[in-house]
Steps between C-alpha positions, in 0.01 A plus 500: 500500500444229249319160493603151408232235441602137484292328240713218347322197658296237317200506738445121473241487784281728306476266211305484258475886518885539464526272209409792282635796695746573787362518848531875522253542209225279662192709541358586843155661460569566131847653540850339494668480830800699383272786385379536866870526598593759238190714582611498868850602399358780292294629791807474718696731257738234383644598152708201407430128539714200395323167443711185514321272255557149375214259434294627215682839531387624158141504632595747772702726256200504252251581770686791663774613264744759618255725677206462735307826563823697545702224665813421293523120467807294435552129483767251618484153357559185708565246245551242774160547652417130500802403707572794734331668789411862568845603643646439157219713340576782744871475448447538119339847574801619709594759239163666569575540863645853471228648718275401799264225372161355570529122456182306399411147392271488210233285639373750761188710495450768764325817593599784274656741767722241677818593299445876572476424861807275490708778337393735787634261768798648670721184483742462207440127474150363556328164474123508454333246737165370614406304805577134463204257440518117506397498119811693407818358364855629453736741661408666829646775702562535868516862612529727797394861527437520127852368412573161340692272736490184278372403157421121513459322167270204473784247500598630857145477642544154649272291706394708806584827351316772699270707275344698791691820416582426136412747222455382139705657230286651227784500253525881461800691620649835506886497475749787508763535222772487769369171633474362155847597392687432830334178606230343286682493162826368646312236689313385176829509320644261760211254477500506123869462465442156655222435259237518777237601253242306679462747794234749602623863540370486859793273579724805437282728716477240779881453510560872491250558795661218702837657443389840617580648150142586399251698709149446373170646632156340458192660338184336620216437248241555769164518331629545153405232258758273327518170331780280359375309200680165470216261459150490347360510845709816566359653197146427611572671830666798336199551274274487787709750695540754219160470337403832660687808638602487868 
């Protein structure tokens, strides 16, 4: 199993911090967000990780080089980071999808052993989720008996959408090589052949689930800590959350 971390974005909502460094290198309690992720990958036994970089990419390369404590690091460059969304970044890394992968977005911080437990999960394809709270924003999942029934992007959560049973995506996934090769990569190819570079990769997952071509389990965060750092307020909350061991 390998890992792919999407880290090409500009992090505009974290300005002025991201005027001098990419969002993944913003410190939380004195350590860059991405270093927390790499440490978690190391503890999970992951030996290879690809980072899709774009904005201030050289800063990431200089910080981590080609190896992080035994993890072999490689880089894929999204030169169109200012005009594309994360589906395009993931598509650029398709040559690295020759194994099962853990897919992470680079603005997440979470408890160390989460990824090890995710690997142990019996399902081949898994979305990490948390209970939905009104302060949350973005894609949600509707599930039944531990299986995803629908993945609903924010654009489809219209007035009156029922969040009573909704689960919030944490933006961490386990995906099998077979699923990637047979379904995800061809679906991304189709979108991008039409220059739909503005799309989130969740659109692909959602369409495949709706069409019965992607079976995906859910992994609940439960009491495990996690934070998505998009804004200065998110950063304050993350530093408060991770200031001390659990």
